[in-house]
Legacy VTK file of the C-alpha trace (Angstrom):
# vtk DataFile Version 3.0
C-alpha trace
ASCII
DATASET POLYDATA
POINTS 728 float
13.560 -123.581 -143.399
12.503 -123.739 -139.732
10.495 -120.789 -138.433
10.260 -119.599 -134.850
7.829 -121.535 -132.667
4.337 -120.092 -132.045
3.240 -121.051 -128.492
0.176 -121.779 -126.250
-3.471 -121.313 -127.035
-4.652 -121.241 -123.435
-3.656 -122.428 -119.983
-5.731 -125.118 -118.273
-4.165 -124.824 -114.793
-1.990 -122.384 -112.827
1.333 -123.376 -111.280
3.743 -121.739 -108.817
6.599 -122.724 -111.106
5.099 -122.719 -114.608
6.091 -125.403 -117.175
5.492 -124.984 -120.877
5.177 -127.463 -123.740
7.410 -126.405 -126.603
8.539 -127.752 -129.963
12.315 -127.639 -129.886
13.484 -124.957 -132.240
14.844 -126.321 -135.505
13.796 -129.887 -134.772
11.084 -130.163 -137.432
12.590 -131.451 -140.662
11.921 -134.008 -143.341
13.610 -137.414 -142.883
15.551 -137.451 -146.128
13.753 -139.431 -148.823
12.024 -141.733 -146.311
8.381 -142.626 -147.032
5.589 -144.484 -145.234
5.994 -148.243 -145.650
2.345 -149.262 -145.510
0.957 -146.611 -147.794
-2.342 -148.384 -148.452
-3.393 -147.927 -144.809
-2.735 -144.219 -144.587
-5.233 -142.249 -146.609
-7.531 -139.660 -145.026
-11.310 -139.481 -145.516
-10.789 -137.501 -148.711
-8.627 -140.327 -149.948
-5.591 -138.069 -149.879
-2.227 -139.598 -148.864
-1.244 -138.727 -145.309
2.181 -137.715 -143.957
4.002 -139.196 -140.942
5.452 -137.012 -138.135
7.738 -138.904 -135.732
7.685 -136.961 -132.416
10.503 -137.522 -129.941
10.059 -136.205 -126.376
12.463 -134.602 -123.897
11.783 -134.473 -120.143
8.515 -136.379 -120.748
8.237 -139.975 -119.492
6.261 -142.669 -121.220
3.236 -142.272 -118.964
3.009 -138.540 -119.583
3.726 -139.050 -123.286
0.661 -141.294 -123.510
-1.455 -138.430 -122.186
-0.450 -136.047 -124.987
-3.236 -135.154 -127.390
-2.914 -133.920 -130.972
-5.305 -132.162 -133.364
-4.823 -130.652 -136.798
-6.602 -127.645 -138.262
-9.004 -127.642 -141.246
-10.748 -130.777 -139.825
-7.733 -132.794 -140.787
-7.441 -136.384 -139.688
-4.793 -137.570 -137.253
-3.906 -141.182 -136.458
-1.706 -141.613 -133.370
0.630 -144.518 -132.590
3.412 -145.068 -130.015
6.523 -146.754 -131.394
10.188 -146.810 -130.417
9.650 -144.317 -127.531
8.089 -141.844 -129.979
4.667 -140.632 -130.898
3.878 -141.350 -134.523
1.292 -139.043 -136.056
-0.290 -139.782 -139.390
-1.750 -136.434 -140.480
-3.532 -135.081 -143.519
-1.122 -133.291 -145.818
-3.505 -130.284 -145.924
-2.777 -129.430 -142.285
-1.148 -125.983 -141.534
-1.116 -126.146 -137.724
-0.686 -128.846 -135.133
-2.393 -128.412 -131.734
-0.624 -130.254 -128.896
-2.140 -130.488 -125.393
-1.659 -132.228 -122.016
-4.293 -132.301 -119.257
-1.862 -131.138 -116.565
0.091 -128.535 -118.467
-0.731 -126.478 -121.444
-1.827 -126.500 -125.013
0.228 -125.081 -127.846
-0.422 -124.405 -131.496
2.529 -125.143 -133.721
2.566 -123.762 -137.249
4.106 -126.299 -139.575
7.125 -124.674 -141.241
6.488 -126.261 -144.620
3.717 -127.814 -146.680
3.418 -131.547 -146.034
3.681 -134.048 -148.871
1.797 -137.358 -149.044
3.611 -140.416 -147.648
6.613 -138.254 -146.613
8.234 -138.783 -143.188
9.135 -135.895 -140.811
10.984 -135.670 -137.456
10.105 -133.301 -134.556
11.116 -132.990 -130.898
8.681 -131.958 -128.111
9.925 -130.780 -124.693
8.854 -129.169 -121.411
10.449 -125.789 -120.623
10.355 -124.141 -117.186
10.634 -120.401 -116.729
14.095 -118.926 -116.378
15.128 -117.206 -113.104
13.657 -113.740 -112.795
11.046 -114.349 -115.560
7.404 -115.301 -115.908
4.957 -116.363 -118.605
2.055 -114.644 -120.301
-0.889 -116.837 -121.341
-2.987 -114.761 -123.733
-6.203 -115.688 -125.495
-8.704 -113.540 -127.344
-12.194 -113.428 -128.733
-11.948 -113.892 -131.634
-8.732 -115.990 -131.777
-5.891 -115.747 -134.292
-4.978 -112.211 -133.216
-1.303 -111.190 -133.630
0.445 -110.869 -130.256
3.098 -108.190 -129.643
4.981 -107.649 -126.379
7.139 -104.535 -126.267
6.856 -104.366 -130.070
8.086 -107.965 -130.634
5.793 -110.402 -132.409
4.978 -113.635 -130.470
2.566 -115.415 -132.820
-1.216 -115.503 -132.648
-3.750 -116.091 -129.897
-4.226 -118.311 -128.081
-0.537 -118.534 -127.089
1.956 -118.394 -124.223
4.867 -115.975 -124.200
7.746 -117.480 -122.230
10.567 -116.000 -120.244
9.337 -112.428 -120.011
11.424 -110.401 -117.577
9.559 -109.464 -114.427
8.210 -105.914 -114.456
6.206 -103.696 -116.800
5.539 -104.517 -120.472
3.308 -103.293 -123.267
0.903 -105.829 -124.798
-0.720 -105.256 -128.181
-3.249 -107.464 -130.032
-3.980 -106.864 -133.723
-6.455 -108.555 -136.026
-7.833 -107.344 -139.320
-11.392 -106.060 -138.926
-10.982 -105.442 -135.178
-9.764 -102.562 -133.071
-6.207 -102.891 -131.810
-5.954 -103.697 -128.104
-3.063 -102.026 -126.289
-2.495 -102.339 -122.549
0.232 -102.299 -119.941
0.897 -105.598 -118.122
3.007 -106.626 -115.104
4.914 -109.906 -115.159
5.657 -111.597 -111.800
8.710 -113.813 -111.395
7.917 -117.563 -111.626
4.228 -116.998 -112.359
1.923 -116.935 -115.319
-0.265 -113.960 -116.165
-3.474 -115.261 -117.788
-5.440 -112.861 -119.992
-8.467 -113.295 -122.223
-9.208 -110.167 -124.277
-12.427 -109.476 -126.148
-11.696 -107.451 -129.306
-14.176 -104.955 -130.721
-15.080 -104.995 -134.356
-13.919 -102.110 -136.486
-16.464 -99.350 -136.858
-17.032 -97.825 -140.279
-17.151 -94.363 -138.697
-13.929 -92.373 -138.456
-12.727 -89.235 -136.775
-9.435 -87.381 -136.273
-6.726 -87.685 -133.678
-4.779 -84.390 -133.765
-1.399 -84.091 -132.076
0.310 -80.702 -131.746
3.635 -79.628 -130.253
4.812 -76.124 -129.443
8.099 -76.826 -131.258
7.743 -76.794 -135.082
10.569 -79.328 -135.562
9.175 -81.826 -133.060
8.687 -85.319 -134.547
5.218 -86.810 -134.081
4.676 -90.567 -133.993
1.286 -92.323 -134.088
1.385 -96.020 -133.192
5.209 -95.872 -133.402
5.078 -94.585 -136.991
6.689 -91.213 -137.784
4.009 -88.948 -139.241
5.036 -85.304 -139.342
6.776 -82.455 -137.540
5.108 -79.781 -135.437
1.544 -81.075 -135.809
-0.359 -83.948 -137.393
-3.976 -84.982 -137.983
-4.529 -88.759 -138.167
-7.761 -90.240 -139.501
-8.746 -93.052 -137.075
-11.688 -95.371 -136.443
-14.024 -94.263 -133.689
-13.368 -96.356 -130.605
-9.807 -97.302 -131.628
-6.844 -97.089 -129.271
-3.597 -95.446 -130.309
-0.247 -94.515 -128.908
1.434 -91.188 -129.558
4.960 -89.954 -129.036
6.444 -86.478 -129.476
10.217 -86.227 -129.829
12.333 -83.126 -130.268
16.036 -82.601 -129.905
16.892 -81.010 -126.553
13.353 -81.519 -125.212
11.825 -84.244 -123.058
9.822 -86.868 -124.979
6.062 -86.921 -124.413
4.144 -90.240 -124.788
0.678 -91.559 -124.144
-2.103 -93.981 -125.116
-5.606 -92.759 -125.979
-8.899 -94.300 -127.069
-10.517 -92.015 -129.613
-14.334 -91.877 -129.360
-14.667 -88.442 -130.935
-12.462 -85.819 -132.517
-9.504 -85.468 -130.140
-6.729 -82.862 -129.965
-3.588 -83.435 -127.914
-1.461 -80.310 -127.426
1.848 -80.566 -125.659
4.226 -77.865 -124.478
7.510 -79.705 -124.491
9.658 -79.452 -121.421
13.189 -78.189 -122.096
15.943 -80.728 -121.705
18.532 -78.031 -122.209
20.070 -74.987 -120.620
22.837 -72.466 -121.239
26.306 -71.692 -119.997
27.394 -68.079 -119.579
31.215 -68.153 -119.694
33.472 -65.391 -118.398
37.165 -65.336 -117.577
39.377 -63.574 -115.061
41.590 -61.620 -114.743
40.942 -60.850 -118.444
38.222 -61.476 -120.989
38.800 -62.314 -124.661
39.846 -65.905 -124.067
38.943 -68.606 -126.576
36.087 -70.671 -125.156
35.523 -74.354 -125.956
32.526 -76.357 -124.713
32.946 -80.116 -124.952
35.851 -79.507 -127.325
33.838 -77.340 -129.730
34.885 -73.707 -130.226
32.249 -71.279 -128.973
33.874 -67.815 -129.277
35.639 -65.285 -127.077
34.743 -64.640 -123.458
32.418 -63.334 -122.182
29.968 -65.395 -124.198
26.713 -67.271 -123.731
26.354 -70.685 -125.315
23.581 -71.907 -127.537
21.259 -74.589 -126.190
23.120 -77.342 -124.383
21.688 -80.706 -123.352
21.012 -80.826 -119.638
23.841 -82.455 -117.737
27.558 -82.002 -117.255
29.662 -80.115 -119.790
33.376 -79.374 -119.931
34.431 -75.761 -120.472
37.997 -74.977 -121.559
39.476 -71.501 -122.009
42.693 -70.502 -123.762
44.471 -67.187 -124.212
47.972 -66.211 -125.180
50.174 -65.626 -122.156
47.804 -67.553 -119.903
47.694 -71.204 -118.911
44.891 -73.301 -120.341
42.075 -73.742 -117.812
39.384 -76.448 -117.833
36.383 -77.071 -115.598
33.080 -78.986 -115.681
29.687 -77.335 -115.106
26.183 -78.786 -114.798
23.394 -77.411 -116.987
19.836 -77.767 -115.683
16.585 -77.780 -117.628
15.675 -74.276 -118.791
18.371 -72.573 -116.690
21.551 -70.598 -117.389
24.686 -71.652 -115.538
27.222 -68.904 -114.871
30.730 -70.271 -115.400
33.667 -68.073 -114.393
37.133 -69.508 -114.983
40.219 -68.004 -113.373
43.271 -68.144 -115.660
46.833 -68.122 -114.366
49.227 -65.702 -116.089
52.193 -67.053 -118.010
53.979 -63.922 -119.243
56.621 -61.279 -118.523
56.008 -57.551 -119.165
58.733 -56.374 -121.564
59.716 -52.926 -122.923
62.138 -52.698 -125.897
63.810 -49.428 -126.988
65.906 -48.736 -130.101
66.405 -46.205 -132.927
63.102 -44.464 -133.770
63.239 -45.625 -137.426
64.303 -49.200 -136.663
61.899 -52.155 -136.740
61.749 -54.312 -133.624
61.519 -58.101 -134.037
61.044 -60.680 -131.295
61.694 -64.279 -132.279
61.517 -63.210 -135.970
58.078 -61.623 -135.462
57.634 -57.898 -136.187
56.427 -55.946 -133.152
56.781 -52.195 -133.670
59.050 -49.355 -134.799
61.365 -47.641 -132.306
59.684 -48.801 -129.074
57.497 -51.754 -128.055
55.829 -52.723 -124.788
54.071 -56.035 -124.420
53.930 -59.517 -122.962
56.250 -62.426 -123.626
56.192 -65.949 -122.263
58.948 -66.975 -119.896
62.071 -68.575 -121.338
64.632 -67.666 -123.983
63.796 -65.015 -126.600
65.718 -63.366 -129.437
65.462 -59.581 -129.884
66.520 -57.687 -133.019
66.489 -54.113 -134.378
66.305 -53.972 -138.172
66.577 -51.116 -140.642
66.760 -51.338 -144.404
70.311 -51.188 -145.723
71.661 -51.231 -142.146
73.335 -53.921 -140.112
70.925 -55.329 -137.528
71.625 -55.347 -133.797
70.641 -58.447 -131.788
70.296 -59.623 -128.202
69.091 -62.860 -126.527
67.633 -62.995 -122.993
66.128 -65.662 -120.751
62.939 -64.150 -119.260
61.739 -65.192 -115.804
58.103 -65.013 -114.628
57.439 -62.204 -112.165
60.330 -60.009 -113.406
59.542 -57.043 -115.691
62.247 -56.387 -118.311
63.436 -53.266 -120.159
65.691 -54.044 -123.116
67.722 -51.511 -125.116
68.951 -52.410 -128.610
71.660 -50.344 -130.275
70.634 -48.533 -133.442
71.374 -50.512 -136.638
74.581 -49.374 -138.412
74.310 -47.892 -141.949
75.954 -49.690 -144.909
77.343 -47.132 -147.389
78.662 -46.786 -150.926
79.688 -43.811 -153.163
78.340 -41.916 -156.200
80.388 -40.019 -158.854
77.930 -37.971 -160.965
78.546 -35.658 -163.981
76.330 -34.130 -166.684
76.425 -32.320 -170.017
75.965 -29.418 -169.739
77.529 -29.177 -166.291
76.330 -27.306 -163.190
73.111 -29.298 -162.946
71.600 -29.440 -159.467
71.906 -32.909 -157.859
69.061 -34.373 -155.784
69.124 -37.850 -154.183
65.787 -38.927 -152.741
64.797 -35.269 -152.711
67.878 -34.101 -150.761
70.187 -31.589 -152.454
73.859 -32.641 -152.943
75.332 -29.673 -154.863
76.052 -29.432 -158.616
77.613 -31.665 -161.231
80.356 -32.805 -161.379
80.453 -34.119 -157.816
81.637 -37.200 -155.900
79.318 -38.057 -153.026
80.515 -40.433 -150.336
78.672 -42.375 -147.631
75.428 -42.921 -149.483
73.290 -45.640 -147.999
73.288 -48.807 -150.130
70.142 -49.761 -151.980
67.844 -48.098 -154.474
67.631 -44.291 -154.707
66.051 -41.686 -156.963
68.606 -39.412 -158.675
67.372 -36.154 -160.173
69.371 -33.636 -162.222
67.913 -30.170 -162.880
69.208 -27.276 -164.998
67.421 -24.278 -166.437
66.589 -24.756 -170.142
67.068 -28.516 -169.941
64.767 -31.355 -169.316
64.857 -32.639 -165.761
66.457 -36.073 -165.664
65.150 -38.580 -163.147
66.466 -42.115 -162.852
66.728 -44.922 -160.347
70.208 -45.844 -159.156
71.494 -48.708 -157.000
74.333 -48.114 -154.530
76.387 -51.146 -153.433
78.577 -51.599 -150.378
82.204 -50.436 -150.792
81.593 -49.541 -154.483
81.453 -46.219 -156.378
78.696 -45.802 -158.961
79.650 -43.494 -161.859
76.888 -41.501 -163.605
77.448 -39.324 -166.690
74.233 -37.993 -168.262
73.451 -35.741 -171.240
70.531 -33.443 -170.436
67.919 -32.918 -173.092
67.133 -29.405 -174.217
63.889 -30.340 -176.069
62.064 -33.230 -177.709
60.895 -34.475 -181.076
57.437 -33.420 -182.256
55.695 -34.920 -185.327
53.689 -32.396 -187.334
51.143 -33.546 -189.938
48.028 -32.388 -191.781
45.083 -34.161 -193.337
46.973 -34.187 -196.648
50.651 -34.921 -197.228
52.858 -32.339 -198.941
51.548 -29.264 -197.124
54.312 -26.740 -196.220
55.137 -26.644 -192.492
56.517 -23.615 -190.607
57.770 -23.475 -186.992
57.962 -20.015 -185.435
57.854 -18.554 -188.994
60.700 -20.764 -190.285
60.041 -23.294 -193.037
60.997 -26.785 -191.844
59.583 -29.046 -194.618
56.384 -30.693 -195.807
53.763 -32.712 -193.995
54.301 -35.102 -192.305
57.562 -34.051 -190.599
59.327 -34.717 -187.281
61.291 -31.842 -185.756
63.236 -31.403 -182.519
61.723 -28.451 -180.635
63.153 -26.786 -177.575
61.049 -26.631 -174.436
58.678 -23.703 -174.438
55.960 -22.188 -176.676
56.018 -22.544 -180.507
53.778 -21.455 -183.381
53.086 -24.160 -185.929
51.709 -23.207 -189.409
50.642 -25.224 -192.470
50.249 -23.734 -195.975
48.255 -25.188 -198.926
47.459 -23.365 -202.149
47.564 -20.013 -200.452
45.485 -21.139 -197.478
46.972 -21.242 -193.985
46.072 -22.906 -190.702
48.085 -22.521 -187.507
48.113 -23.277 -183.808
50.347 -22.528 -180.841
51.745 -25.475 -178.874
53.721 -25.797 -175.633
56.609 -28.289 -175.542
57.445 -29.603 -172.088
59.261 -32.492 -170.591
56.056 -34.098 -169.383
52.512 -33.857 -170.641
51.206 -32.735 -173.987
51.097 -34.614 -177.258
54.101 -35.714 -179.238
51.996 -35.303 -182.372
50.556 -32.032 -183.723
47.832 -32.108 -186.378
46.743 -29.168 -188.451
43.584 -29.509 -190.479
42.193 -27.370 -193.261
38.799 -29.036 -192.531
38.530 -27.579 -189.061
36.245 -25.170 -187.240
37.372 -23.659 -183.980
39.944 -26.442 -183.497
37.569 -29.362 -184.273
37.650 -31.318 -187.529
34.707 -31.903 -189.800
33.891 -34.044 -192.839
31.896 -32.850 -195.839
29.558 -35.759 -196.659
27.826 -33.897 -199.469
24.855 -33.017 -197.226
23.304 -29.735 -196.099
25.656 -29.473 -193.076
29.184 -30.522 -192.226
29.503 -33.338 -189.666
32.148 -33.449 -186.915
34.569 -36.380 -186.935
34.234 -36.966 -183.143
31.612 -36.857 -180.384
31.728 -34.041 -177.855
34.205 -35.108 -175.156
36.078 -37.502 -177.513
39.610 -37.172 -178.940
39.209 -39.853 -181.611
36.281 -40.899 -183.824
35.920 -44.220 -181.999
35.874 -42.657 -178.482
32.445 -42.679 -176.808
32.872 -39.141 -175.482
30.514 -37.512 -172.989
26.808 -38.079 -172.276
24.313 -35.237 -171.937
20.669 -35.003 -170.940
18.701 -33.156 -173.633
18.967 -29.398 -173.224
21.930 -29.660 -170.809
25.554 -28.679 -171.427
27.372 -30.497 -168.608
27.828 -34.125 -167.667
26.658 -35.500 -164.302
27.011 -38.632 -162.187
23.336 -39.588 -162.380
20.670 -38.982 -165.003
17.119 -38.865 -163.629
13.882 -37.023 -164.286
14.280 -35.278 -160.912
17.590 -33.591 -161.835
16.721 -32.883 -165.498
16.631 -29.159 -166.387
14.191 -29.566 -169.333
12.033 -32.571 -168.351
8.339 -31.556 -168.450
9.283 -28.061 -169.738
7.870 -26.492 -172.887
10.837 -25.832 -175.236
11.492 -24.700 -178.784
14.303 -26.006 -180.978
17.565 -25.397 -179.069
20.096 -25.421 -182.010
22.891 -22.906 -181.522
21.603 -21.785 -178.091
24.684 -22.031 -175.876
22.426 -22.236 -172.780
20.938 -25.582 -173.943
23.011 -26.789 -176.923
25.876 -29.018 -175.642
27.755 -28.760 -178.988
27.710 -24.943 -179.090
28.446 -24.607 -175.351
31.461 -26.963 -175.386
32.966 -26.395 -178.892
31.933 -22.815 -179.663
32.260 -21.391 -183.184
29.417 -22.406 -185.470
29.142 -25.931 -184.003
25.655 -26.998 -182.849
23.324 -29.956 -182.376
21.804 -31.370 -185.583
18.051 -30.906 -186.063
15.601 -33.780 -186.504
15.540 -33.053 -190.257
19.359 -33.179 -190.466
19.386 -36.573 -188.639
16.819 -37.911 -191.119
18.959 -36.557 -193.987
21.969 -38.453 -192.565
19.826 -41.624 -192.252
18.214 -41.464 -195.685
20.964 -40.101 -197.965
23.973 -42.005 -196.582
25.090 -45.619 -196.716
25.292 -47.292 -193.288
27.714 -50.184 -192.621
27.871 -51.895 -189.238
31.568 -52.402 -188.473
34.292 -51.957 -185.872
36.995 -49.286 -185.857
40.060 -49.972 -183.719
38.036 -52.634 -181.873
35.056 -50.336 -181.213
31.654 -51.363 -182.651
29.529 -48.820 -184.498
28.509 -47.672 -187.969
30.565 -46.266 -190.875
28.343 -43.646 -192.499
29.275 -42.777 -196.125
27.831 -39.693 -197.761
26.784 -39.205 -201.405
30.273 -37.772 -202.221
32.088 -40.850 -200.861
33.396 -39.241 -197.670
32.531 -40.970 -194.376
32.356 -40.613 -190.605
32.296 -43.242 -187.840
29.560 -43.275 -185.157
30.497 -45.520 -182.187
27.798 -47.592 -180.410
28.216 -45.612 -177.202
24.943 -46.676 -175.540
23.264 -44.349 -173.062
23.247 -43.462 -169.370
20.223 -43.807 -167.111
20.614 -43.185 -163.416
24.283 -43.862 -162.663
24.600 -46.822 -165.059
25.870 -47.085 -168.626
23.824 -49.495 -170.718
23.775 -50.821 -174.314
27.384 -49.717 -174.979
28.859 -51.752 -177.825
25.382 -52.621 -179.163
23.369 -49.416 -179.584
24.021 -45.789 -180.430
21.752 -42.929 -179.254
22.510 -39.369 -180.576
20.510 -36.253 -179.611
18.985 -33.769 -182.008
18.105 -30.160 -181.136
14.407 -30.738 -181.839
11.868 -31.316 -179.021
8.800 -33.494 -179.509
5.865 -31.548 -180.941
3.299 -32.556 -178.327
5.254 -33.938 -175.390
7.231 -31.842 -172.939
8.918 -35.013 -171.682
10.731 -36.094 -174.835
12.936 -34.987 -177.744
14.101 -36.585 -181.002
17.274 -38.627 -181.321
19.056 -40.926 -183.794
18.881 -44.625 -182.848
20.819 -47.564 -184.250
21.387 -51.142 -183.096
21.989 -54.229 -185.169
19.385 -53.175 -187.748
18.712 -50.078 -189.823
18.963 -46.679 -188.104
15.881 -44.581 -187.415
14.880 -41.291 -185.753
12.719 -41.640 -182.660
11.738 -39.672 -179.561
12.696 -40.424 -175.967
12.848 -39.087 -172.397
14.929 -35.931 -172.110
16.530 -36.968 -168.816
18.537 -39.845 -170.389
22.256 -39.219 -171.000
23.047 -39.619 -174.746
25.872 -38.821 -177.180
26.266 -35.543 -179.114
27.763 -35.428 -182.643
27.983 -31.712 -183.671
27.309 -30.229 -187.108
28.234 -26.862 -188.667
26.856 -24.771 -191.559
LINES 1 729
728 0 1 2 3 4 5 6 7 8 9 10 11 12 13 14 15 16 17 18 19 20 21 22 23 24 25 26 27 28 29 30 31 32 33 34 35 36 37 38 39 40 41 42 43 44 45 46 47 48 49 50 51 52 53 54 55 56 57 58 59 60 61 62 63 64 65 66 67 68 69 70 71 72 73 74 75 76 77 78 79 80 81 82 83 84 85 86 87 88 89 90 91 92 93 94 95 96 97 98 99 100 101 102 103 104 105 106 107 108 109 110 111 112 113 114 115 116 117 118 119 120 121 122 123 124 125 126 127 128 129 130 131 132 133 134 135 136 137 138 139 140 141 142 143 144 145 146 147 148 149 150 151 152 153 154 155 156 157 158 159 160 161 162 163 164 165 166 167 168 169 170 171 172 173 174 175 176 177 178 179 180 181 182 183 184 185 186 187 188 189 190 191 192 193 194 195 196 197 198 199 200 201 202 203 204 205 206 207 208 209 210 211 212 213 214 215 216 217 218 219 220 221 222 223 224 225 226 227 228 229 230 231 232 233 234 235 236 237 238 239 240 241 242 243 244 245 246 247 248 249 250 251 252 253 254 255 256 257 258 259 260 261 262 263 264 265 266 267 268 269 270 271 272 273 274 275 276 277 278 279 280 281 282 283 284 285 286 287 288 289 290 291 292 293 294 295 296 297 298 299 300 301 302 303 304 305 306 307 308 309 310 311 312 313 314 315 316 317 318 319 320 321 322 323 324 325 326 327 328 329 330 331 332 333 334 335 336 337 338 339 340 341 342 343 344 345 346 347 348 349 350 351 352 353 354 355 356 357 358 359 360 361 362 363 364 365 366 367 368 369 370 371 372 373 374 375 376 377 378 379 380 381 382 383 384 385 386 387 388 389 390 391 392 393 394 395 396 397 398 399 400 401 402 403 404 405 406 407 408 409 410 411 412 413 414 415 416 417 418 419 420 421 422 423 424 425 426 427 428 429 430 431 432 433 434 435 436 437 438 439 440 441 442 443 444 445 446 447 448 449 450 451 452 453 454 455 456 457 458 459 460 461 462 463 464 465 466 467 468 469 470 471 472 473 474 475 476 477 478 479 480 481 482 483 484 485 486 487 488 489 490 491 492 493 494 495 496 497 498 499 500 501 502 503 504 505 506 507 508 509 510 511 512 513 514 515 516 517 518 519 520 521 522 523 524 525 526 527 528 529 530 531 532 533 534 535 536 537 538 539 540 541 542 543 544 545 546 547 548 549 550 551 552 553 554 555 556 557 558 559 560 561 562 563 564 565 566 567 568 569 570 571 572 573 574 575 576 577 578 579 580 581 582 583 584 585 586 587 588 589 590 591 592 593 594 595 596 597 598 599 600 601 602 603 604 605 606 607 608 609 610 611 612 613 614 615 616 617 618 619 620 621 622 623 624 625 626 627 628 629 630 631 632 633 634 635 636 637 638 639 640 641 642 643 644 645 646 647 648 649 650 651 652 653 654 655 656 657 658 659 660 661 662 663 664 665 666 667 668 669 670 671 672 673 674 675 676 677 678 679 680 681 682 683 684 685 686 687 688 689 690 691 692 693 694 695 696 697 698 699 700 701 702 703 704 705 706 707 708 709 710 711 712 713 714 715 716 717 718 719 720 721 722 723 724 725 726 727
C-alpha cells in the first residue's frame, strides 16, 4: 500500500517562486504480473535480478527529463534508459530509497513503499509542484542526516528533505534522531520563498540531570515534550544539554509554556495567572430570588458565584410574583463583578377574611385559618372558606395589577344530624366531645355531622366511651347497658385451693368472678394455711388476673430448689421469669441512665459483704422482707449442684436451672449495661452477688453464663447487672 511521500534532501538553488520535484502520491505500484523481457541483461554486480521502474513525468519536457539523475541507497546499481517518453530505471531489488535530482531544481529522497522483486515491473509518476498561494517551503538538512523532521508536531520524513506548502508565519521545527539531542526551534515561513536550514545535532551525553516543573495549583497538569507527566509538580530525568518543551495547564487558569535547554539541574516554578473571576448577584426590590448563571442554578440572592471562566456570562433571576429578569455580565481575570438585577413586580396584595375556625383556600391551595394576607398574581382566582362538616363558601375574582383587594368570605354553614341516647340504668350524664348534654334518656338535635366521642357517666358504673358517627338529616339511636364491675380470674400455684372474696367462699382455684368496682379482699386456703391480698377493681388499669401463692415472701414468689436458700422466680424489676428486669451497679439500689466509674457509689471503696443491708443490697431495698442478694458461695452452690440447660422461654434466651429436688427457675440472658448502652442481651447473663473481691476495691463477684458452662467471676462494680434475690 502506498505511503506518504518523503521529500527533498537539500536545495541546490534558491528561487523567488520555488518549484519542487515530487513523486505523485499513489502512483507507485506494480504493473500486474509484467516482468522484464530481456532478463539475461539485467543482473546487478552481485548477480541478483534487478527490477524495472517505469517513470512517467508531468510538467517536465523531454530535455529536462534527460537531465534527471537517479541513485539508489546501499550502493545499489541503477541502469537508466529513455523509452516511450518515460525514464526506465533498472534497479537492484535490495534498494529501499530512490534519490532523484535535477541540476536546476531540487533533490528528493523517495522511500520505496514495498520491497522490490527481481524482474518485476513497477510504474511511478514524477512531477514538479509549485508552492500554493500564501505558502512557502522549508528545505531542511542535518548533520548527521536521516533525522526525523516534525513541523508543528506533524512528521515530514527524514533529513535531508523539503516540506512543501507551509502556511506563512510562525512554526515549530523539531529534529529527532536516536543517539542525538533533539533540536527544537521556532521558524518563520515567508510566502513564495524557501527557508533553507542545515542543523548540526549534538550527540547524546551519558550524563543526566533533572528538569523540575512546579505549579502553585496542585491540580495543574504538567507536560514535558507534549507528554502528560503529573499534576502539581514533576521531576523529569533528562540528558545534560538536551532541549525540552514544557506546558502547564489548569482549568480556569492561563496556560504557561516554554522551551529550555537543560545544562544543569533546573527548576521552573510558575504562579498561574487566573483565567476566572466571580459574580456577586443581588436583586431589587427584594432578595431571595432564584439565581441561574449560564442556565445552572446557583442559589438564592444575594449570592456570590464559584469560579467562573473570564468572559461574558448570562445571569437570570426568578421569584414568585416577579417577572423573570436576565442580563449578561463580563467577568475579568481575578476580579469580582457586582451584578444587581431589578425585578418587576407581578402581584396584587390581597387580604381574605372569614370565620376564625375556617380554612382559607386560594386556587385549591391552603393559605391560613380565619384571615390571610399575601400576594397573588393578576388574573382570575378562586377563593374558598372550608370547615369540616360544614358547607364551604366560595368566590371568584379577577385581580388587576396595582389594585389592592380585601375579600370577605361568609362563614361555612354547619351540616347537622340528631342523636337519641338512652342507658340502663338511666340518669347517666351525657358528654359529646367533652360538652355536657344532660342525662339519659335524651334526644339531642343539631349535632354536627361526622365522628364524635360519646361518654356516659354514672356513679357506681363503669364510664362508657364510644365513637359515634352522625349523618346529615338522620337520627342515630344509642341504647347502652352500663357495667357495674368486671370479671377477675383468681388462681393459685396449685389448683383446688379454696377461694374467698370479701370473706365469702366463691369456689376453688382457678376461678373467674364478676367483681364490682372498688376494693376487695381475696383469700386462698390450703390445708389450714391461708394467703390473702387486697385488690382494687377499676374500669381502667390493674390486672384482670389475681394470683395468690403459698410460696411467696412479701408478695414475691420463690422456688425451693433443694439448696441452702430459696431462689426468687423473677429478677428485681421483672413481672415474669423471662423479663430482663432492672440493672444495678454493685452496692447500689436504684437504676440510672448511665453506668460509669465516675458515678459509682462503691467503685474504689473498701466494702464488706453487703447481703441484707438495705443501704447497698438492691434485693432487700426493693423487695423488703427477708429477700437479699445471694453470696458468692450461694452462686457457686447454684452452679455446682444444679443442672443447667440453655433454652428459650416465651422467645427469650437464657438457662433453665433445675435443682436436686427437680424444681427449676429460669434465668434470662439479660446482658449488662455499661455507660448508656445495653450489650450482650440475648447471649450472656450477668448476675450480682453480695460479695466484694477480697483484694480489689474495684470489683465484686457475679454469676456469668454465655453459650458455655456458667462460672463465678469478678468484675467492675460500676457495670449495671441483673439481680436475682434469695431468701432464707
